[in-house]
C-alpha positions in Angstrom: -216.2 151.8 13.1 -217.7 151.1 9.9 -215.0 150.8 7.4 -213.4 147.9 10.1 -216.6 146.4 10.0 -216.9 146.0 6.2 -213.7 144.9 6.5 -214.1 142.2 8.9 -217.4 140.9 7.2 -215.6 139.7 3.8 -212.9 137.9 5.6 -215.2 135.9 7.9 -217.1 135.2 4.5 -213.9 133.9 3.0 -213.1 131.7 5.6 -216.3 130.4 5.6 -215.9 129.3 2.0 -212.2 128.1 2.3 -214.0 125.6 5.3 -217.2 124.6 3.8 -216.6 125.7 0.4 -219.6 127.2 -2.1 -221.4 126.5 -4.7 -219.2 126.4 -7.1 -216.2 124.5 -5.1 -215.8 122.3 -2.0 -214.5 123.4 1.0 -211.6 121.8 2.8 -213.7 120.3 5.5 -215.8 118.3 2.6 -211.9 117.4 1.0 -210.6 116.4 4.5 -213.3 113.8 5.1 -213.8 112.8 1.7 -210.3 111.7 1.5 -209.9 110.3 5.0 -213.2 108.1 3.8 -210.9 107.0 0.7 -207.7 106.1 2.7 -210.5 104.4 5.0 -211.8 102.3 2.2 -208.6 102.0 0.6 -206.6 100.4 3.4 -209.6 98.2 4.0 -209.3 96.7 0.4 -205.3 96.7 0.2 -204.7 95.5 3.9 -205.1 92.1 2.9 -202.7 92.1 -0.2 -200.4 94.0 2.2 -200.6 92.0 4.9 -200.0 88.8 2.0 -196.9 89.6 0.3 -195.1 91.1 3.6 -196.0 87.7 5.2 -194.6 85.3 2.4 -191.9 87.2 2.3 -190.6 86.1 5.9 -188.2 83.3 6.6 -189.1 80.6 8.9 -187.1 82.9 11.7 -189.1 85.4 10.9 -192.1 83.7 11.7 -191.3 82.4 14.6 -189.8 86.0 16.1 -193.2 87.5 17.7 -191.4 90.8 17.0 -191.3 90.7 13.4 -194.4 92.1 12.4 -194.5 94.2 9.2 -190.8 94.7 8.4 -189.4 91.5 7.6 -185.4 91.4 8.9 -184.6 90.3 5.2 -186.0 89.7 2.0 -186.9 85.8 1.8 -187.7 84.3 -2.0 -187.4 81.1 -0.8 -191.1 80.9 -0.1 -192.0 81.5 -3.4 -189.4 79.0 -4.9 -191.1 76.7 -3.2 -194.3 77.7 -3.8 -193.1 78.4 -7.7 -192.8 74.2 -7.5 -195.5 73.4 -5.9 -197.7 74.8 -8.1 -195.6 74.0 -11.5 -196.0 77.5 -12.3 -195.3 77.8 -15.9 -197.5 75.3 -17.0 -200.6 75.6 -14.8 -200.2 79.6 -15.8 -200.6 78.9 -19.5 -203.6 76.5 -18.7 -205.4 79.3 -16.6 -204.9 81.9 -19.3 -205.7 79.6 -22.3 -209.3 78.4 -19.3 -209.9 82.1 -18.8 -209.0 84.2 -21.8 -210.2 82.0 -25.0 -213.6 81.4 -23.8 -213.9 85.3 -23.0 -213.0 86.6 -25.9 -215.8 84.0 -27.6 -217.9 85.3 -24.8 -217.9 89.2 -26.1 -218.1 88.2 -29.4 -220.9 86.3 -28.9 -223.1 88.2 -26.2 -222.2 91.6 -28.4 -224.2 90.1 -31.5 -227.3 88.8 -28.8 -227.3 92.3 -27.1 -227.6 93.8 -30.5 -230.2 92.1 -32.0 -232.3 91.9 -28.7 -231.6 95.9 -28.9 -232.6 96.7 -32.8 -234.9 93.6 -33.7 -238.2 93.1 -32.9 -239.7 89.3 -33.7 -242.2 87.1 -31.7 -240.9 85.6 -28.3 -238.6 88.0 -27.6 -239.7 88.7 -23.9 -239.7 84.6 -23.5 -236.1 85.0 -25.0 -235.1 87.9 -22.4 -236.9 85.5 -19.6 -235.0 82.7 -20.5 -231.4 84.9 -20.2 -232.3 86.4 -16.7 -232.7 82.7 -15.8 -229.6 81.3 -16.3 -228.4 84.5 -14.3 -231.2 83.9 -11.7 -230.9 80.1 -11.1 -227.7 78.9 -9.4 -225.4 77.0 -11.7 -225.4 73.8 -8.5 -228.8 73.2 -10.0 -228.1 72.6 -14.0 -224.5 70.8 -13.4 -225.7 67.2 -13.2 -227.9 68.0 -16.7 -224.8 69.6 -18.3 -222.3 66.9 -16.8 -224.5 64.3 -18.3 -225.1 66.2 -22.0 -221.3 66.5 -21.9 -220.4 63.4 -21.5 -222.3 62.0 -23.9 -220.4 64.4 -26.7 -217.4 63.6 -25.1 -216.7 66.9 -23.9 -215.5 66.3 -20.2 -211.9 66.8 -19.5 -211.5 69.2 -22.8 -211.6 72.8 -23.3 -214.6 73.0 -25.4 -216.5 71.9 -22.5 -215.9 75.6 -21.7 -215.5 77.0 -25.4 -219.2 75.2 -26.4 -221.3 76.8 -23.9 -219.6 80.7 -24.8 -220.0 79.9 -28.4 -223.7 79.9 -27.5 -224.0 82.9 -25.0 -224.0 80.2 -22.5 -220.9 81.0 -20.4 -220.0 82.1 -16.9 -222.2 84.9 -15.9 -223.0 85.4 -20.1 -226.6 86.8 -19.1 -225.1 89.9 -17.5 -222.5 90.7 -20.5 -225.7 90.4 -22.8 -228.0 92.3 -20.9 -224.6 95.2 -20.7 -224.4 95.2 -24.7 -228.4 95.4 -25.0 -228.3 98.9 -23.0 -225.5 100.1 -24.7 -226.8 99.5 -28.2 -230.2 100.7 -27.0 -228.5 104.0 -26.0 -226.9 104.3 -29.7 -229.2 106.9 -31.7 -230.9 104.9 -34.7 -230.3 108.1 -37.0 -226.9 106.5 -37.4 -228.2 103.4 -38.8 -231.1 104.6 -40.8 -228.7 106.7 -43.0 -226.5 104.0 -43.4 -229.1 102.2 -44.4 -230.0 104.9 -46.8 -226.0 104.7 -48.1 -227.0 101.2 -48.7 -225.4 99.3 -46.2 -226.3 95.8 -44.8 -227.5 95.2 -41.4 -223.7 93.4 -41.1 -221.9 96.6 -42.0 -224.1 98.3 -39.8 -223.1 96.1 -36.7 -219.3 96.1 -37.7 -218.9 99.9 -38.8 -221.2 101.7 -36.7 -222.5 99.5 -33.7 -218.9 97.7 -32.7 -217.0 101.1 -32.6 -219.8 102.5 -29.9 -219.7 99.4 -27.5 -215.5 99.3 -27.1 -216.2 100.1 -23.3 -218.8 97.2 -23.0 -216.3 94.9 -24.9 -213.6 95.8 -22.4 -215.8 95.5 -19.2 -216.6 92.6 -20.4 -213.6 90.5 -21.2 -211.8 91.8 -18.2 -215.2 90.4 -15.7 -215.4 87.4 -17.6 -211.4 87.0 -17.4 -211.7 87.0 -13.5 -214.8 84.9 -13.4 -213.1 82.0 -15.2 -210.1 82.5 -13.5 -211.3 81.8 -10.2 -214.1 79.7 -10.9 -213.1 76.2 -9.6 -216.5 74.3 -8.7 -217.7 74.2 -12.6 -214.0 73.9 -14.0 -212.9 71.0 -11.9 -216.2 69.2 -13.0 -216.0 69.9 -16.7 -212.0 69.5 -17.3 -212.1 66.4 -14.9 -208.1 66.8 -14.0 -207.4 66.9 -17.7 -206.5 70.5 -17.2 -204.9 71.7 -14.5 -205.5 75.8 -14.1 -203.4 77.8 -11.1 -206.8 78.0 -8.5 -207.5 74.1 -9.0 -203.5 73.6 -8.1 -203.7 76.0 -5.1 -206.8 74.2 -3.7 -204.6 71.0 -3.5 -201.4 73.0 -2.9 -201.1 70.9 1.0 -201.1 67.8 -0.6 -198.7 68.9 -3.5 -196.2 70.6 -1.2 -196.4 67.4 1.6 -195.5 65.2 -2.1 -192.4 67.1 -3.2 -191.2 68.0 0.8 -192.5 64.8 2.5 -193.1 65.7 6.6 -190.2 62.9 7.4 -187.6 63.8 5.2 -187.6 67.7 5.4 -186.1 70.1 8.3 -187.5 72.8 9.6 -186.9 75.3 7.0 -188.6 73.4 4.5 -191.4 72.4 6.4 -195.1 74.0 5.2 -196.0 76.6 6.6 -198.0 79.9 6.5 -195.6 82.5 4.4 -195.5 79.8 1.7 -199.1 79.4 2.0 -199.6 82.6 1.2 -196.5 83.1 -1.6 -199.2 80.0 -3.1 -201.7 82.5 -3.0 -199.8 85.6 -4.4 -198.9 83.8 -7.4 -202.5 82.9 -7.9 -203.3 86.3 -8.4 -200.4 88.1 -9.3 -201.8 87.8 -13.3 -204.9 89.7 -12.2 -203.1 92.1 -10.7 -200.7 93.0 -13.4 -203.7 92.4 -15.9 -205.4 94.9 -14.0 -202.6 97.5 -13.8 -202.1 97.5 -17.3 -205.7 97.9 -18.0 -206.6 100.0 -15.5 -206.9 103.5 -17.5 -209.2 101.9 -20.1 -211.7 100.0 -17.7 -211.7 103.3 -15.7 -212.7 105.2 -18.5 -215.3 101.7 -19.9 -217.1 101.7 -16.5 -217.3 105.4 -16.4 -218.9 105.6 -20.0 -221.4 102.7 -19.2 -222.5 102.8 -16.0 -221.4 99.5 -14.8 -219.6 98.7 -11.2 -218.3 95.4 -10.5 -218.5 93.0 -7.7 
């Protein structure tokens, strides 16, 4: 009897450890709950994209058929052909890349310099500079857009891409304050012993910055460039005001998609298959976000590693 009890007790312990886990491992119950939670969160994020893509592949016949929900009767690319023409995709895509990538690269370079200066040097008015940097993030852009627009008009920058490049050159790009703080925190965590050893070897401040500080700030650069590209890409309010129609980006063209579609396909001169519908609109929306999705999938590995190393989370 005692032998049987001794055999059952370890079995119960193993079952309990398998289900509830131990100090060194998670149990089955925890893993199941965790994966169910991750699947639910993933579904919430992926559902709009899946719905957008599936609907954009539906033909006009599928749209009118209430029995067709998630699986179209066939692959229909006519919606993308129409959206491609309406958006003037090749031209607006190149413009969007220029408007988002160039200012983002300049923003990353300038913010790294500002963040390094704030992290490594002591100077009079440093607290005031910090306050002004935070003010540029806290104060809504709508409150400062009129003075900016008048200044750019006097300088002849309205309708020119330099209306976006010039603020980035002076650390005033879209949400640059966040990137300055990211670089500031990155350089603050850099051991000062490395810089002191480099100075003993005769290295100048610029050499220390380029050969010691910048290699350690690669995660901050990746985060800054990716987030800045996304924000410049999606920003239409300020871009429309500063560019004044001189440059048309994909989000700007998407905002007037209905008008542009009716100009190409007049309502009284087209058949039912060429009329504007939900599938064509979603095809245009999917073409708008497609470059960002491709960029994320290409840079996913470096982006995740950078977020883990820097401790920064996105919006």
